[in-house]
C-alpha positions as CSV (number, residue, x, y, z in Angstrom):
1,X,100.1,110.2,88.6
2,X,98.2,107.7,90.8
3,X,97.9,103.9,90.3
4,X,95.2,102.1,92.3
5,X,95.7,98.6,93.7
6,X,92.2,97.1,93.7
7,X,90.4,93.8,94.0
8,X,88.4,91.8,96.5
9,X,89.5,91.6,100.2
10,X,92.4,89.4,101.3
11,X,94.1,88.8,98.0
12,X,97.5,90.4,98.8
13,X,96.9,94.1,97.9
14,X,98.5,95.4,101.1
15,X,101.4,93.0,100.7
16,X,102.0,94.2,97.1
17,X,101.7,97.8,98.3
18,X,104.4,97.1,100.9
19,X,106.7,95.4,98.4
20,X,106.4,98.3,95.9
21,X,106.6,101.2,98.4
22,X,108.9,99.6,101.0
23,X,106.4,100.8,103.7
24,X,104.9,99.1,106.6
25,X,101.2,98.5,106.5
26,X,98.9,96.1,108.3
27,X,98.8,92.7,106.6
28,X,96.5,90.0,107.8
29,X,94.7,86.9,106.6
30,X,91.1,88.3,106.9
31,X,88.8,90.6,104.9
32,X,89.0,94.4,105.2
33,X,92.4,94.7,106.8
34,X,92.6,98.0,104.8
35,X,89.8,100.3,105.7
36,X,91.1,103.7,104.7
37,X,93.3,103.6,101.5
38,X,97.1,103.4,102.1
39,X,98.9,106.0,99.9
40,X,102.6,105.6,99.2
41,X,105.4,106.0,96.6
42,X,106.9,103.3,94.5
43,X,110.3,104.0,92.9
44,X,110.1,103.0,89.3
45,X,113.2,102.6,87.1
46,X,113.1,104.4,83.8
47,X,113.0,102.0,80.8
48,X,116.0,103.9,79.3
49,X,119.3,105.2,80.7
50,X,119.2,108.4,82.6
51,X,120.3,111.5,80.6
52,X,123.4,111.7,82.9
53,X,124.9,108.8,80.9
54,X,124.9,111.0,77.8
55,X,126.3,114.0,79.8
56,X,129.0,111.9,81.3
57,X,130.1,110.6,77.9
58,X,130.4,114.2,76.6
59,X,132.4,115.3,79.6
60,X,134.8,112.3,79.3
61,X,135.3,112.9,75.6
62,X,136.1,116.6,76.2
63,X,138.6,115.6,78.9
64,X,136.5,117.3,81.7
65,X,135.8,114.1,83.5
66,X,137.7,110.9,84.2
67,X,136.3,107.5,83.2
68,X,134.3,105.7,85.8
69,X,136.3,104.1,88.6
70,X,135.5,100.5,89.6
71,X,135.2,101.9,93.2
72,X,132.5,104.4,92.2
73,X,129.5,103.4,94.4
74,X,127.1,105.0,91.9
75,X,128.7,103.1,88.9
76,X,129.1,106.2,86.7
77,X,125.9,108.2,87.5
78,X,126.6,111.9,87.9
79,X,123.1,113.3,88.3
80,X,122.0,114.6,91.7
81,X,118.3,113.7,92.0
82,X,116.0,115.7,94.2
83,X,113.9,112.5,94.6
84,X,114.7,108.9,94.1
85,X,118.2,107.8,93.1
86,X,120.4,106.9,90.2
87,X,123.0,104.2,90.0
88,X,124.7,102.8,86.8
89,X,122.5,105.4,85.0
90,X,119.4,103.6,86.2
91,X,117.2,106.4,87.4
92,X,114.3,105.7,89.8
93,X,111.3,108.0,89.6
94,X,108.3,108.3,92.0
95,X,104.9,106.9,91.2
96,X,102.0,107.3,93.7
97,X,100.2,104.1,94.7
98,X,96.8,103.8,96.4
99,X,96.0,100.6,98.2
100,X,92.2,100.7,98.2
101,X,90.0,98.8,100.6
102,X,88.7,95.4,99.3
103,X,85.7,95.4,96.9
104,X,82.9,92.9,97.5
105,X,79.9,92.1,95.2
106,X,77.2,94.8,95.6
107,X,79.7,97.6,96.2
108,X,77.8,99.9,93.8
109,X,74.9,99.5,96.2
110,X,77.1,100.4,99.2
111,X,78.0,97.0,100.4
112,X,81.3,96.7,102.3
113,X,83.3,99.8,101.7
114,X,81.6,100.1,98.3
115,X,80.9,103.8,98.0
116,X,84.3,104.9,99.4
117,X,86.0,102.3,97.3
118,X,84.5,103.5,94.1
119,X,85.2,107.1,95.0
120,X,88.8,106.3,95.6
121,X,89.0,105.0,92.0
122,X,88.2,108.4,90.7
123,X,91.6,109.6,92.0
124,X,93.5,107.0,89.9
125,X,94.9,107.1,86.4
126,X,95.0,103.4,86.0
127,X,94.2,100.3,88.1
128,X,96.1,97.1,88.9
129,X,93.8,94.4,90.0
130,X,95.4,91.9,92.4
131,X,93.8,88.5,91.9
132,X,94.2,85.4,94.0
133,X,94.9,82.8,91.3
134,X,95.3,80.1,93.9
135,X,91.6,80.0,94.7
136,X,92.3,80.1,98.4
137,X,89.7,82.8,99.2
138,X,86.0,83.1,98.3
139,X,84.4,86.2,96.7
140,X,84.1,87.9,100.1
141,X,87.8,87.4,100.8
142,X,87.3,84.7,103.4
143,X,90.0,82.0,103.5
144,X,88.7,78.6,102.3
145,X,92.0,76.7,101.6
146,X,91.1,75.7,98.1
147,X,88.1,75.7,95.8
148,X,87.5,79.5,96.2
149,X,86.7,82.0,93.5
150,X,87.8,81.6,90.0
151,X,90.3,84.2,88.7
152,X,88.0,85.1,85.7
153,X,85.1,85.5,88.1
154,X,87.2,87.9,90.3
155,X,88.1,90.0,87.3
156,X,84.6,90.1,85.8
157,X,82.9,91.1,89.0
158,X,85.3,94.1,89.4
159,X,84.4,95.3,85.9
160,X,80.7,94.8,86.5
161,X,80.8,96.7,89.8
162,X,82.5,99.7,88.2
163,X,80.1,99.6,85.2
164,X,77.1,99.5,87.6
165,X,78.5,102.4,89.5
166,X,78.9,104.4,86.3
167,X,75.4,103.4,85.2
168,X,74.0,104.6,88.6
169,X,75.6,108.0,88.1
170,X,74.2,108.3,84.6
171,X,70.7,107.1,85.6
172,X,70.5,110.1,88.0
173,X,68.7,112.5,85.7
174,X,69.0,110.4,82.5
175,X,65.5,111.3,81.4
176,X,66.2,115.0,82.1
177,X,69.3,114.7,80.0
178,X,67.5,113.0,77.1
179,X,64.9,115.8,77.1
180,X,67.7,118.2,76.5
181,X,68.8,116.1,73.5
182,X,65.2,116.3,72.1
183,X,65.3,120.1,72.5
184,X,69.0,120.9,71.7
185,X,70.2,118.0,69.5
186,X,72.8,115.2,69.8
187,X,75.6,117.4,71.2
188,X,73.4,117.8,74.3
189,X,73.9,114.1,75.1
190,X,77.7,114.4,75.3
191,X,77.4,117.5,77.4
192,X,75.0,115.8,79.8
193,X,77.1,112.7,80.2
194,X,80.3,114.8,80.6
195,X,78.5,116.9,83.3
196,X,77.5,113.7,85.2
197,X,81.0,112.0,85.0
198,X,83.4,114.9,85.3
199,X,83.7,114.1,89.0
200,X,85.3,110.7,88.2
201,X,87.7,112.2,85.7
202,X,85.8,111.7,82.4
203,X,86.9,113.8,79.4
204,X,85.1,114.7,76.2
205,X,87.0,112.0,74.3
206,X,85.9,109.3,76.7
207,X,82.3,110.3,76.2
208,X,82.6,110.5,72.4
209,X,84.2,107.1,72.1
210,X,81.5,105.6,74.4
211,X,78.6,107.0,72.4
212,X,80.2,105.8,69.2
213,X,80.6,102.3,70.7
214,X,76.8,102.1,71.5
215,X,76.0,103.2,67.9
216,X,78.4,100.7,66.5
217,X,77.1,97.8,68.5
218,X,73.5,98.8,68.3
219,X,72.9,100.5,65.0
220,X,69.1,100.3,65.6
221,X,69.3,101.6,69.2
222,X,67.2,104.7,68.2
223,X,67.4,108.0,70.1
224,X,68.9,108.1,73.6
225,X,65.5,108.4,75.3
226,X,64.7,105.0,74.0
227,X,68.0,103.3,75.1
228,X,67.6,100.3,77.3
229,X,69.8,98.8,80.0
230,X,72.0,97.0,77.4
231,X,72.7,100.3,75.7
232,X,73.6,102.0,79.0
233,X,75.8,99.0,80.0
234,X,77.8,99.3,76.7
235,X,78.1,103.0,77.3
236,X,79.4,102.5,80.9
237,X,81.7,99.7,79.9
238,X,83.4,101.8,77.2
239,X,83.8,104.7,79.5
240,X,85.3,102.4,82.2
241,X,87.7,100.8,79.8
242,X,89.1,104.2,78.8
243,X,88.9,105.9,82.2
244,X,90.2,103.1,84.4
245,X,92.6,100.9,82.3
246,X,93.0,97.6,84.3
247,X,96.0,95.3,84.4
248,X,96.3,92.2,86.5
249,X,98.8,91.1,89.1
250,X,98.1,87.3,89.2
251,X,99.1,86.8,92.9
252,X,100.0,83.5,94.6
253,X,101.1,82.2,91.1
254,X,103.2,79.5,92.7
255,X,99.8,77.9,93.7
256,X,97.8,78.9,90.6
257,X,94.7,76.8,89.7
258,X,95.7,74.7,86.7
259,X,94.3,76.2,83.4
260,X,92.7,79.1,85.2
261,X,94.7,81.9,83.6
262,X,94.4,81.4,79.8
263,X,91.0,82.9,79.4
264,X,91.7,85.7,81.8
265,X,95.0,86.6,80.1
266,X,93.2,86.7,76.7
267,X,90.5,89.0,78.0
268,X,92.9,91.4,79.7
269,X,95.2,91.6,76.7
270,X,92.2,92.2,74.4
271,X,91.2,95.2,76.6
272,X,94.8,96.6,76.3
273,X,96.0,95.5,79.7
274,X,98.8,93.3,81.0
275,X,98.8,90.2,83.1
276,X,101.9,89.3,85.2
277,X,102.4,86.3,87.4
278,X,103.8,87.1,90.8
279,X,104.0,86.3,94.5
280,X,103.7,89.5,96.5
281,X,104.9,87.7,99.6
282,X,108.0,86.5,97.8
283,X,108.8,90.0,96.4
284,X,108.2,91.6,99.8
285,X,110.6,89.1,101.4
286,X,113.3,90.2,98.9
287,X,112.7,93.9,99.5
288,X,112.8,93.5,103.3
289,X,116.0,91.5,103.1
290,X,117.5,94.2,100.9
291,X,116.3,97.1,103.2
292,X,117.9,95.2,106.1
293,X,121.2,95.1,104.2
294,X,121.3,91.3,104.0
295,X,121.3,91.2,100.2
296,X,121.9,93.6,97.4
297,X,118.8,93.6,95.2
298,X,117.5,96.2,92.8
299,X,113.7,96.7,92.6
300,X,112.2,94.5,89.9
301,X,115.1,92.1,89.8
302,X,114.8,88.5,90.9
303,X,118.5,88.0,91.4
304,X,120.5,89.2,94.3
305,X,123.9,89.0,96.0
306,X,124.4,88.3,99.7
307,X,126.2,91.2,101.4
308,X,128.8,90.9,104.1
309,X,126.1,91.6,106.7
310,X,124.0,88.8,105.1
311,X,126.9,86.4,105.3
312,X,127.2,87.1,109.0
313,X,123.5,87.3,109.9
314,X,121.6,84.9,107.6
315,X,121.1,81.3,108.8
316,X,121.5,78.5,106.2
317,X,117.8,78.0,106.1
318,X,117.1,81.7,105.5
319,X,119.7,81.8,102.7
320,X,118.1,78.8,101.1
321,X,114.6,80.4,101.4
322,X,115.8,83.6,99.7
323,X,117.4,81.7,96.9
324,X,114.3,79.6,96.4
325,X,112.2,82.8,96.2
326,X,114.6,84.2,93.6
327,X,114.4,81.0,91.5
328,X,110.6,81.1,91.5
329,X,110.4,84.7,90.5
330,X,112.9,84.2,87.6
331,X,110.6,81.5,86.2
332,X,107.9,84.0,85.5
333,X,108.2,86.5,82.7
334,X,107.0,90.1,83.0
335,X,109.4,91.4,85.6
336,X,107.1,90.9,88.6
337,X,105.4,93.8,90.3
338,X,107.9,96.4,89.1
339,X,107.7,95.0,85.6
340,X,103.9,95.3,85.7
341,X,103.9,98.8,87.1
342,X,106.4,99.8,84.4
343,X,104.2,98.4,81.7
344,X,101.2,100.3,83.1
345,X,103.0,103.6,83.3
346,X,105.1,103.5,80.2
347,X,103.0,101.2,78.1
348,X,99.3,101.7,78.8
349,X,99.5,105.3,80.0
350,X,102.3,106.2,77.5
351,X,104.2,108.3,80.0
352,X,107.4,110.0,79.0
353,X,110.3,111.5,81.0
354,X,111.6,115.0,80.8
355,X,114.5,116.7,82.6
356,X,113.8,120.3,83.4
357,X,116.9,122.3,84.2
358,X,117.8,126.0,84.7
359,X,121.2,126.0,83.0
360,X,121.0,124.5,79.5
361,X,124.7,124.5,79.1
362,X,125.6,122.4,82.1
363,X,122.2,120.7,82.7
364,X,122.0,122.0,86.2
365,X,119.5,123.8,88.5
366,X,120.2,127.2,90.2
367,X,122.3,125.5,92.8
368,X,124.5,123.7,90.4
369,X,122.9,120.3,90.9
370,X,123.1,118.1,87.7
371,X,119.8,116.9,86.3
372,X,118.0,117.2,89.6
373,X,114.5,116.3,88.3
374,X,113.1,113.5,86.1
375,X,109.5,114.3,85.5
376,X,106.9,111.8,84.2
377,X,104.6,113.5,81.7
378,X,101.7,112.5,79.5
379,X,102.2,112.0,75.8
380,X,101.5,115.3,74.1
381,X,102.6,117.5,76.9
382,X,103.9,120.8,75.6
383,X,106.9,122.9,76.8
384,X,104.5,125.2,78.7
385,X,102.7,122.1,80.1
386,X,106.1,120.9,81.4
387,X,106.6,124.3,83.1
388,X,103.3,123.8,84.9
389,X,104.4,120.3,85.9
390,X,107.4,121.8,87.6
391,X,105.6,124.8,89.3
392,X,102.4,126.7,88.5
393,X,104.3,130.0,88.7
394,X,106.7,128.8,85.9
395,X,103.7,128.0,83.7
396,X,101.9,131.3,84.4
397,X,105.0,133.3,83.6
398,X,106.2,131.1,80.7
399,X,108.3,133.1,78.1
400,X,110.1,130.4,76.2
401,X,112.1,127.1,76.6
402,X,115.4,125.9,75.3
403,X,116.3,122.4,74.1
404,X,119.5,121.8,76.1
405,X,120.9,119.4,73.6
406,X,120.7,121.6,70.6
407,X,120.5,125.0,72.3
408,X,117.5,125.6,70.1
409,X,114.7,127.9,71.4
410,X,111.4,126.1,71.5
411,X,107.9,127.7,71.9
412,X,105.1,127.0,74.3
413,X,103.4,124.6,71.9
414,X,106.5,122.4,71.4
415,X,105.6,118.7,72.2
416,X,108.1,117.4,74.7
417,X,109.8,114.2,73.5
418,X,110.9,111.3,75.7
419,X,114.2,112.1,77.4
420,X,114.2,115.8,76.5
421,X,116.4,118.1,78.6
422,X,114.7,121.5,78.7
423,X,115.5,124.8,80.2
424,X,112.4,127.0,81.0
425,X,112.5,130.8,81.0
426,X,109.8,132.5,83.0
427,X,108.8,135.9,84.2
428,X,108.9,134.6,87.8
């Protein structure tokens, strides 16, 4: 899964990327700091307890495991993750982030990094638009102090650029496609649009919904060869909304333009997205202090505790600054950047978690590691689909699967439920 961080230049995308991935990237106060997209991994806490909590309870009740000791550094977690970590049964799973170069008006015509920017979007399952709600930059990303672009204007121009990009793809051979409709019937329209947009990830359901939207809004539109620019704009907008769901990180919220967020929030929510107030700089400061061992702070949490190292190394001013940052972040609902990312992944994209294991009795892999993998899967993924998520050879050789909780044999078409622990049997 890939989540794209998008928006105009110089709004804090790279700062947000660093805060979420704990990686070092170039951050500067001028447009196009990012030329090639940065790709990194954010560690996202699951919204429910790791399955190792249930396993621990069973072992304690059967007398095979002592109760958690107060000195246990993992606070009860007994899984052994191949990736990420788990403490207090709070499992962190990887999500790939792409920090895309800034988008400027006219990108669909190739301005700025336009063509590359729009191509990068095709690699993403959802988008988080970072918007400068302080109005401290213009639409080109140039610092202006105040009186810069309006947040609604920033959001609308991104949608318009993506729509125009999609229209440009559709217009290439549109008349040829409509001639096919005349000769072969309505189904040919869906086939043509799908052929044109497969490269950006479009599926048959996206196309069907978009065509239905045009017919619903314009019942007198007539046959496709008579459609005008308004009809094509509606078609493109519907495809974009399904293909690139967009949520908003309202950055620099401590300096937000008064009254600027109400209309934007309503529009984003209407389209199924989420808007979260944040300060990427503040969240990055907390993450860096945590990485340095100065504070103990979990990703997505505003509160923290100063460590022994912090007590020794932090100046009084630095300590006050960190506490001020924490207080500011706690004032905003939504859980900051991690909260927004979680809502996108588990809310908008409806991802579930499954735990594939080799031994359904002990919930371990072949080396005896307990619950080594927590895999994010799409809603509707089957047992065989989960096998492919683990390894293509497992999918190709799939024989059956076993629900580790009930020891019940399940078939290839079983729809994996959130939190399932499943053992896969394969010819390979």
